[in-house]
C-alpha positions in Angstrom: -19.5 -20.5 -1.4 -15.7 -20.5 -0.8 -13.3 -17.6 -0.1 -11.9 -15.7 -2.6 -8.0 -14.1 -2.5 -7.3 -10.8 -3.7 -3.5 -9.4 -4.5 -3.0 -5.9 -5.5 0.3 -4.8 -6.3 1.5 -1.3 -7.0 4.6 1.2 -7.2 4.6 4.0 -4.9 6.5 6.9 -5.6 7.4 8.2 -2.2 8.8 7.0 1.2 7.4 4.2 3.9 6.2 6.9 5.9 4.8 8.5 3.2 2.9 5.5 2.2 1.6 4.9 5.8 0.1 8.7 6.0 -1.5 8.1 2.6 -3.4 5.4 3.2 -3.8 5.1 7.3 -7.2 6.5 6.9 -8.1 4.4 4.1 -7.5 1.0 5.9 -10.5 2.1 8.1 -12.4 2.1 5.1 -11.1 -0.9 3.9 -11.8 -2.6 7.2 -15.6 -1.8 6.5 -15.8 -3.3 3.5 -18.7 -6.0 3.1 -17.2 -9.6 2.8 -13.6 -8.6 3.6 -12.3 -11.4 6.3 -9.0 -9.9 6.6 -6.4 -7.9 4.6 -2.4 -7.4 4.8 -0.5 -4.8 3.8 2.9 -5.8 2.3 5.3 -3.3 1.6 8.8 -3.2 -0.5 10.4 -0.6 0.7 13.5 -1.4 -2.0 11.3 -1.2 -4.9 8.5 1.1 -3.5 6.0 -1.5 -4.0 2.9 -1.8 -1.8 -0.8 -3.3 -1.9 -2.3 -5.9 -0.4 -3.7 -9.4 0.2 -7.4 -9.5 0.9 -9.5 -12.4 1.7 -13.3 -12.8 1.0 -15.9 -14.4 1.7 -16.7 -14.9 -1.6 -16.4 -13.9 -5.2 -19.0 -11.5 -5.3 -17.2 -9.4 -2.7 -13.9 -9.7 -4.1 -16.0 -8.3 -7.3 -17.9 -5.6 -5.7 -14.8 -3.9 -4.4 -12.7 -4.0 -7.4 -15.7 -2.1 -8.6 -16.1 0.1 -6.0 -14.9 3.5 -4.9 -11.6 2.7 -3.0 -10.4 0.7 -5.9 -10.9 3.4 -7.9 -9.5 6.0 -5.8 -6.5 3.8 -5.9 -5.9 4.2 -9.5 -6.2 8.0 -9.1 -3.7 8.7 -6.6 -0.8 10.8 -7.7 2.0 8.5 -6.3 0.7 5.6 -7.4 1.1 3.6 -10.7 1.6 -0.1 -12.1 -1.3 -1.5 -10.3 -1.7 -5.3 -11.0 -4.6 -7.4 -9.8 -4.9 -11.1 -9.7 -7.8 -13.3 -7.9 -7.4 -16.7 -6.8 -9.9 -19.3 -5.4 -8.7 -20.6 -2.1 -7.9 -24.5 -2.1 -9.2 -24.6 1.5 -8.5 -28.3 2.1 -4.5 -27.5 1.8 -4.6 -24.4 3.4 -5.9 -25.9 6.2 -3.3 -28.1 6.6 -0.7 -25.4 6.6 -3.1 -23.4 9.2 -4.0 -20.5 6.6 -6.8 -18.5 8.2 -9.3 -19.4 5.8 -12.9 -21.3 5.8 -15.8 -20.5 8.2 -14.5 -18.2 10.2 -17.5 -17.6 12.8 
């Protein structure tokens, strides 16, 4: 099995402070997702775009997350529009050269 990267971007109709308030509690639920190695929270203030870069231990964990309740709730959030999701395999050999935190993290 190899790592799976998921990229989710969306427009957020609100300020950075409102974004932090809206997703502060959700972060704890995301941290408990089976197979999630880490998540980075990007934010572009000028365009009001947020989302996440997620690294999962395998594709099945990523897919379970995307089909699960947290991802479904994102689609129902009144301040969230234009959701875009991409999945990528991770090229671990090249990533290791550039010190990316992937592979066996145990």
